[in-house]
C-alpha positions in Angstrom: 8.3 -15.0 -2.4 6.0 -12.7 -3.8 3.0 -14.3 -1.1 5.6 -12.8 1.6 6.0 -9.5 0.1 1.4 -9.2 -0.2 1.4 -10.7 3.5 3.7 -8.4 4.8 1.7 -5.6 2.6 -1.1 -6.6 3.7 0.3 -5.9 7.7 1.5 -2.9 6.8 -1.6 -1.6 5.5 -4.3 -3.3 8.5 -1.8 -1.2 11.1 -4.3 2.0 10.7 -5.1 3.9 13.7 -8.8 4.5 15.3 -8.2 8.1 14.5 -8.5 7.3 11.1 -12.4 5.8 11.7 -13.4 9.4 13.6 -14.7 12.4 11.5 -11.9 15.1 10.1 -14.4 17.6 10.9 -14.9 16.2 15.1 -10.8 16.3 14.9 -8.6 18.5 16.9 -5.4 20.1 15.1 -3.4 17.8 17.2 -5.2 15.1 16.7 -5.3 15.6 12.4 -1.7 16.2 13.0 -0.5 13.3 14.3 -2.7 11.2 11.4 -1.7 12.7 8.8 2.5 12.1 10.6 1.6 8.3 10.7 -0.1 8.4 7.3 3.4 9.5 6.3 4.8 6.9 8.2 3.2 4.2 7.0 3.8 5.5 3.0 7.4 5.5 4.5 7.6 2.2 5.1 5.5 1.1 2.3 8.1 2.4 0.0 11.0 0.6 2.2 9.1 -2.7 2.0 8.8 -2.2 -1.6 12.5 -1.5 -2.3 13.4 -4.7 0.3 11.1 -6.6 -2.7 12.5 -5.0 -5.7 15.9 -6.4 -4.4 14.9 -10.0 -3.7 13.5 -9.7 -7.2 16.3 -8.9 -9.1 18.2 -12.2 -7.8 15.2 -14.4 -9.5 14.0 -13.0 -12.2 14.7 -9.6 -15.0 14.2 -6.3 -14.7 12.1 -6.8 -17.4 10.0 -8.9 -15.5 9.8 -7.4 -12.0 7.9 -4.5 -14.7 5.4 -6.4 -16.2 4.6 -7.6 -12.4 4.4 -4.7 -11.3 2.1 -3.4 -14.3 0.1 -6.6 -13.6 -0.2 -5.4 -10.3 -1.7 -1.5 -11.4 -4.2 -3.0 -14.6 -5.7 -5.6 -11.8 -6.5 -2.9 -9.3 -7.7 -0.9 -11.7 -9.7 -3.7 -13.5 -11.0 -4.3 -10.1 -12.0 -0.8 -8.6 -13.9 -0.6 -12.6 -15.9 -3.8 -11.8 -16.7 -2.4 -8.4 -17.7 1.2 -9.9 -19.8 -0.6 -12.2 -22.1 -2.5 -9.5 -23.1 0.3 -8.0 
């Protein structure tokens, strides 16, 4: 179940628009507005995905285990960022 969640999350993240690679300084107000609207939409989709899997997780593991899973994800991300920063 977690692997399926990770796959769906990766799909949402990979759906970035081409405009995100364009420099903000070179974008028109309309392009910036569209970019921000798309980012809000992506964040809403990510939240819906998280809620969906939270409900699924509740059917197979305890709330404490879910909380520990989320904490482990945060700790892992934090550790990876620290390692990346320390190599620069």
